[in-house]
GULO-587255 format. One line per field, with one value per residue (C-alpha): residue in one letter; x, y, z. Coordinates in steps of 0.1 Angstrom, whole numbers, plus 2048, in hexadecimal, padded with zeros to 3 digits. Layout:
REM residues N
code <- (A  ...)
px <- (X  ...)
py <- (Y  ...)
pz <- (Z  ...)
//
This chain:
REM residues 106
code <- (X  X  X  X  X  X  X  X  X  X  X  X  X  X  X  X  X  X  X  X  X  X  X  X  X  X  X  X  X  X  X  X  X  X  X  X  X  X  X  X  X  X  X  X  X  X  X  X  X  X  X  X  X  X  X  X  X  X  X  X  X  X  X  X  X  X  X  X  X  X  X  X  X  X  X  X  X  X  X  X  X  X  X  X  X  X  X  X  X  X  X  X  X  X  X  X  X  X  X  X  X  X  X  X  X  X)
px <- (6B3  6A5  692  684  677  668  658  649  63A  62C  61D  60C  5FC  5EB  5D5  5CA  5BF  5AC  59C  590  583  570  561  556  548  535  527  51E  50C  4FA  4EE  4E3  4D0  4C0  4B5  4A6  494  485  47A  469  459  44A  43E  42D  41E  40E  400  3F2  3E1  3D1  3C4  3B5  3A4  396  38A  378  367  35C  34F  339  32D  325  311  2FD  2F6  2EB  2D2  2C5  2C1  2AD  297  291  289  270  260  25D  24D  235  22C  222  20B  1E5  1E6  1FC  1E6  1C7  1D8  1E4  1C2  1B1  1CB  1D3  1B5  199  18E  173  166  141  140  157  14C  15E  164  16D  17F  182)
py <- (3D2  3C4  3AA  3C5  3DA  3BB  3B1  3D4  3D2  3B0  3BD  3DB  3C3  3AD  3C9  3D4  3B0  3AF  3D1  3C5  3A5  3B8  3CF  3B2  3A0  3C0  3C4  39F  3A0  3C0  3AE  38F  3A4  3B9  399  38B  3AC  3AA  386  38E  3AD  39A  37E  396  3A9  389  380  3A4  3A0  37F  390  3AD  394  381  3A2  3AB  389  38C  3AF  3A4  386  39D  3B4  396  38A  3AC  3AD  38B  396  3B4  39E  386  3A3  3B0  38E  38A  3AD  3A5  383  394  3AD  3AA  3AC  38C  37A  381  378  357  34F  355  342  325  321  32C  349  35F  380  384  39D  389  373  351  341  31C  315  2F0)
pz <- (BB4  B94  BA8  BBE  BA1  B90  BB1  BB5  B92  B9A  BBB  BA8  B8F  BA9  BB8  B95  B8E  BAF  BA7  B85  B94  BAE  B94  B7E  B9C  BA6  B84  B82  BA4  B99  B79  B8D  BA6  B8B  B79  B99  B9F  B7C  B81  BA3  B94  B77  B8D  BA4  B87  B79  B9B  B9E  B7C  B87  BA6  B92  B7B  B99  BA8  B88  B87  BAB  BA6  B89  B9E  BBB  BA4  B96  BBA  BC5  BA7  BB1  BD5  BCA  BB4  BD1  BE9  BCF  BCC  BF2  BF4  BD8  BE7  C07  BF5  BF4  BCE  BCC  BE5  BD1  BB0  BBF  BCD  BAC  B97  BAD  BC4  BAD  BC3  BB5  BC4  BC6  BAA  B93  B77  B75  B53  B51  B31  B36)
//
């Protein structure tokens, strides 16, 4: 009978050890998964920050290009006006209207 009581004690100790191991393993796995989650989150956050910076740079470039487009459209419109044609003819071609007085400074 002494062997039986000792064996029963030994049998009761084994499941406790397994339970403690399972708890430790569970906690360890939780910590590992939590650490991996943090690493992935930080990596994604840095990528998101880089995307926001690129978006801001592209937005400012777009605004500059839109201003350039407006300036060019104005220049095209002005170049097609009669005022510009007369100014160009006077400055580049030496055009003089009949009632104008031409001065040669050369």
